[in-house]
C-alpha positions as CSV (number, residue, x, y, z in Angstrom):
1,M,90.1,39.6,78.1
2,V,89.6,36.1,78.2
3,D,86.9,34.2,76.4
4,S,86.2,30.9,77.8
5,T,85.1,28.6,74.9
6,S,84.8,25.1,73.5
7,H,82.7,24.1,71.0
8,G,81.8,20.5,72.3
9,R,78.3,19.7,71.9
10,A,76.5,18.2,74.9
11,P,72.7,16.3,75.2
12,H,69.6,19.1,75.2
13,G,72.1,21.1,72.6
14,V,73.9,23.4,75.2
15,R,77.2,24.3,74.0
16,H,79.8,27.0,74.9
17,V,79.9,29.5,72.2
18,P,82.3,32.5,71.6
19,V,80.7,35.6,73.5
20,P,78.8,37.5,70.5
21,P,80.0,41.1,70.0
22,A,76.0,42.3,70.0
23,A,75.7,40.4,73.2
24,Q,78.9,41.6,74.7
25,A,77.7,45.1,73.8
26,L,74.8,44.7,76.1
27,S,76.8,44.9,79.1
28,T,77.3,47.6,81.0
29,L,80.5,47.1,82.9
30,A,83.3,49.9,82.0
31,R,85.9,47.1,81.2
32,I,85.3,43.1,80.6
33,D,88.2,41.0,82.1
34,Y,86.9,37.7,81.7
35,A,83.4,36.5,79.1
36,N,81.8,33.2,78.2
37,A,78.5,32.1,76.9
38,L,76.4,28.9,76.2
39,L,73.9,28.5,73.6
40,A,71.0,25.9,74.2
41,D,68.9,25.0,71.2
42,V,65.7,24.8,73.1
43,G,63.0,24.7,69.7
44,P,59.6,26.3,70.0
45,A,59.7,26.3,73.6
46,A,62.3,29.2,73.7
47,G,59.5,31.7,73.0
48,D,57.0,30.5,75.8
49,R,59.0,32.6,78.6
50,T,60.4,35.7,78.7
51,A,64.1,36.3,78.8
52,E,63.6,36.8,82.3
53,Q,61.2,33.7,83.1
54,W,64.3,31.9,81.7
55,A,66.9,33.2,83.7
56,R,64.4,32.7,87.2
57,A,64.0,28.9,85.2
58,V,67.7,28.4,85.2
59,M,68.5,30.0,88.9
60,E,65.7,29.8,90.8
61,D,64.1,26.6,89.9
62,A,67.5,24.9,90.4
63,P,67.4,22.4,93.5
64,A,67.7,23.9,96.8
65,D,71.3,22.9,97.1
66,T,72.6,24.0,93.9
67,R,70.8,27.3,94.8
68,Q,72.6,27.5,98.0
69,A,75.9,26.5,96.5
70,L,75.6,29.5,93.7
71,T,74.7,32.2,96.5
72,Q,77.5,31.1,98.8
73,G,79.9,31.4,96.0
74,W,78.7,34.7,94.4
75,T,78.8,35.9,98.5
76,S,82.3,34.4,98.8
77,L,83.4,36.1,95.7
78,G,82.3,39.9,97.1
79,L,79.2,40.2,94.7
80,Q,76.3,42.0,96.5
81,L,72.9,40.0,96.5
82,G,69.3,41.2,96.8
83,P,66.6,38.9,98.0
84,A,66.8,35.3,96.9
85,R,63.0,35.5,95.4
86,S,61.8,38.9,94.8
87,D,60.4,41.3,91.9
88,G,63.2,43.0,90.4
89,F,66.1,40.2,91.8
90,V,66.9,37.1,90.3
91,L,68.2,34.5,92.8
92,G,69.6,37.5,94.5
93,W,70.8,39.3,91.4
94,P,69.8,42.5,90.8
95,V,67.7,42.9,87.5
96,R,69.5,45.9,85.8
97,H,67.4,45.6,82.4
98,S,64.6,43.4,81.4
99,A,62.8,43.2,78.0
100,P,60.7,40.2,76.4
101,D,64.3,38.6,74.6
102,I,67.0,40.1,77.1
103,V,67.4,40.3,81.0
104,L,70.7,41.8,82.0
105,L,71.3,41.2,86.0
106,S,74.3,42.9,87.4
107,A,75.7,42.7,90.9
108,D,77.8,45.0,92.3
109,P,81.2,44.2,94.2
110,T,82.2,44.5,97.8
111,L,85.5,43.3,97.0
112,G,86.1,44.6,93.2
113,L,84.5,42.0,91.3
114,H,81.4,43.0,89.1
115,G,79.4,40.4,87.9
116,Q,76.8,40.4,85.3
117,L,74.6,37.4,83.5
118,L,72.8,38.2,80.4
119,L,70.0,35.9,79.2
120,Q,69.1,36.4,75.4
121,R,65.9,34.5,74.1
122,E,65.7,33.7,70.5
123,E,63.5,32.2,68.3
124,R,64.9,28.7,68.9
125,T,67.8,29.3,71.3
126,L,68.5,30.7,74.6
127,L,71.8,32.4,75.0
128,M,73.6,32.9,78.4
129,A,76.3,34.9,79.1
130,C,78.7,36.1,82.0
131,F,80.8,39.2,82.0
132,I,83.4,40.1,85.1
133,Q,85.5,42.9,85.6
134,L,88.0,42.7,88.5
135,D,89.4,45.8,89.7
136,S,91.4,44.7,92.6
137,N,94.1,42.3,93.5
138,Q,91.6,40.6,95.5
139,A,89.0,40.4,93.3
140,R,91.5,38.4,90.6
141,A,92.9,36.1,93.3
142,L,89.3,35.1,94.1
143,W,88.2,34.9,90.1
144,A,91.7,33.1,89.8
145,Q,89.8,30.5,92.4
146,A,86.4,29.9,90.4
147,E,87.3,30.6,87.0
148,S,88.0,27.2,85.9
149,R,84.8,25.8,87.6
150,H,82.4,28.5,86.1
151,P,81.9,27.6,82.8
152,E,80.9,24.0,83.9
153,V,78.6,25.4,86.5
154,M,76.8,27.6,84.0
155,H,76.3,24.9,81.8
156,Q,74.9,22.6,84.1
157,L,72.3,25.2,85.2
158,L,71.5,25.7,81.5
159,E,71.2,22.3,80.9
160,Q,69.0,21.6,83.6
161,A,66.8,24.2,82.8
162,V,66.2,23.1,79.5
163,S,65.5,19.5,80.6
164,R,63.0,20.9,83.0
165,A,61.3,22.7,80.7
166,A,61.5,19.8,77.7
167,P,58.1,18.5,76.7
168,A,57.6,14.8,78.6
């Protein structure tokens, strides 16, 4: 498994962290070929929303051009998406499990790439993790093209959501 991690601190307290074993245990994938995680220091505002509401803030409240680029990218990786804004979906990702502190989004593959996104809310922080399972040569080739950009895109999404949620 590849764990994409760097430990630099960025504005708004969003940083790449090793994937916590407890978070990885929440994945329902048969195998994890790639994982990365970010931690956002949100302060007391973390408790103002459920994990699913935070996931919606990260993905659905992103600028329109960002949302379009995300859905095009996910579709090009062969992920099956549902409605962009609908109960049971977060920007097209099916909600597989939702509790106040945890939401697991899981998109089924058409080309052999299984994707899961986890958002976990704690008292003052948000953890966002991604898990990928690659079941075909085509999936591995597609992921090889996207992998280098992936951590930075996640970082930007989470950082922007935290900035939007910060008191003025």
